[in-house]
N, C-alpha and C positions, 0 to 999 in steps of 0.2 A: 065191426072190424077196426082194430087199431094197428096202424103200421108200426112195427117194432123191429129193431135190429138185434142181432145176436149179441151176447155179452162179451164174446171173445175171451173165453176161458184161457188162462195162462198156458202157453206152450210148455210141454214137459210134464204137465199134470198127469198123474197116474189115473187110469180109467177107473171111475167109480164102480164099486161092486153093486150088482143088482141081480134079482131073479124075478122074471115076470112071465105071465102066461101068454103064449102065442094064441092069437084069436081064432085061427082055423082049427088047430089040433088040441089046444089047451095045454100042450107041452110047456114045461117051464124052461125058459131060455136065460142063459147067463153068459157074459163074455168069457168067463173062465173056461167054459167048455171048448173055446176056440183058441186056447193058449198056444197050440202048435202052428197056428197060422202066422203069416208075416204081418198081418194087420187086421184091425176090426174097425169098420165104419158104423157109427151110430147115427141114425137120422131121426129127428123128431118131426113127425108129419101128422096130418089129420085128413079127414075126408072132404070137408066143405070149404076150407080156406082157398080162395082164388089163386093164391101164390103156389100152393101145392098142386092144385088142379092144373095150373099152367105148366108145371114141370113133371107131372105124373108119368108121362110116357118116357121121359129121360130117366126117371128113377127106375122104372121097369127095365129099361135098356141097360142101365148100370148093373142091375142084378144079373141079367143074362150075360153081359160082357165079362163079368168077373166071377161067374158061377163056378168055374173050374180053377180060378186063380187062387193064390194064397191069401185071399182077402175074404173075411166074413162080413156080411152086411146084416145089421139088425135095425129094423124100424120100430119106433115107439110112438104111440099116441098117448098123450097125457091130459087131453082136454076133459073137462067136467061133462061126463055123458048125461048127467041128469038135466043140465041146462042145454046141452048140445047133443041130442039123441043120435045125430048122424055119426057121432064119434063113439058110440057104444060098441062093445065088442062084436055084436052080431052084424051091425052095419059095416064095421071095419072088415069083417070076414068077406062081405060082398065086394068091398073095395079091392081086396087082395085078388079075388077071383076075376073080377072085371078087368083089373089092370095087368094081370099076368105076373104079379110079383113072385119071384122065386126065393125071396128072402123072408125070414119071419117078421111079422108085424105083431108087436106085443102091446098090451094095454096096461098103462100105469095108473091104476085107479086111485091110489093114494097121492099121486103126483110127487112123491118123494124122490123118484129117480130123476125127473126133470129138474128138481131143485139141486140134486147132487151134481148134475152136469151144468148147472146154471143156464139151462135151456130157456129161451125167452120167446121164441117165435117158431112158426111153422112156415117153411122148412128151416131146420137148424141142423148143421152137420158137424160131426166130431170124428176125426180120423186118428187112430192110435196105431203105433208101430208094433213090432214083434215083442218089445219089452213093455208093451201096454202103456206107453207114454204118448201124450197128445202131440201130434206133428202138424195137424191142420184143423182149423175151425173157421168157418166162414161160409161164403156163398158158393152155390153150385156153379154159377156163371153170372154175367151181368144182365141177363134177360129178366124182365119183370112184366107182368100183365100190362099190355097197352104201350110198352116202349118200343115195339117193333124190332127188337133184337132177337135173333133166333136162340132157341134153347139148345145149348151144345154140351153143357156140363164141363166146359173147358177148365175152369179153376180147380174144381174137385178132381177131375180126371188127371190133371197134371200132377197134383199132390199124390194121388194114388200111384201113378206110374213111377214117380221118383221114389216113393217109399218102397214099392215092391222091388225096385232095382237096387235098393240099398243106398240111394243117393239122398243127401239132405233135402228136405222140402223147403222151398222158399219161405222165409219167415214174414215176408210182406203179404198179408192176407186181408181181404176185405170182408166185412161182416155180411152175413145173410140178412135178408129182410123179408118180412111176411106178417101174417096175422099174429097177434099176441097169443100165447097159450091161454086157454080159457080156464082160469083158476077157479076152484071152488070158493064160495063165499068165505072170506077171512083167511084164505090159504095162499094168497099171492105173496111171493117172496120179495124182499127188498134187496136187489143185487147191488145197490148203492152206486 
């Protein structure tokens, strides 16, 4: 595990296009199918990272809390499943079922989608508004494994609430931190 911070993609960036298979149903998921929503939250997660394990219950709760809201949530795992079999689609399917996720979890086998988002760690969060422009990227909250702070989701939840109510999201945002994405050999990007 290598502690890595998110890259903090420039606010206002248009959501990168993608189409990925959802690990439970195999259905292809794309942010374009949620264009009528007020926003889309993209989360890069995996199964084994202690930072994701630490917040997994809050991720599931976010899904339940916003299930009927005008927000779509899409989780993506981009780790190299050959080197990290816990992040293979079949294992991720068990994670969805065990965690009670009500949002789709997709598998990015090529890792191209992670590169388009400049995703660097798990978890990594990207919130886009109704015009599919990035309004928040950064941490869920300031809780980390072992720091004794409760997992509340306060930073991400505040951004979601402001976006859904049509208010500007505070541009002062702190990066997420977690395990680095497990890139395939020779595939690691240089985000500079």
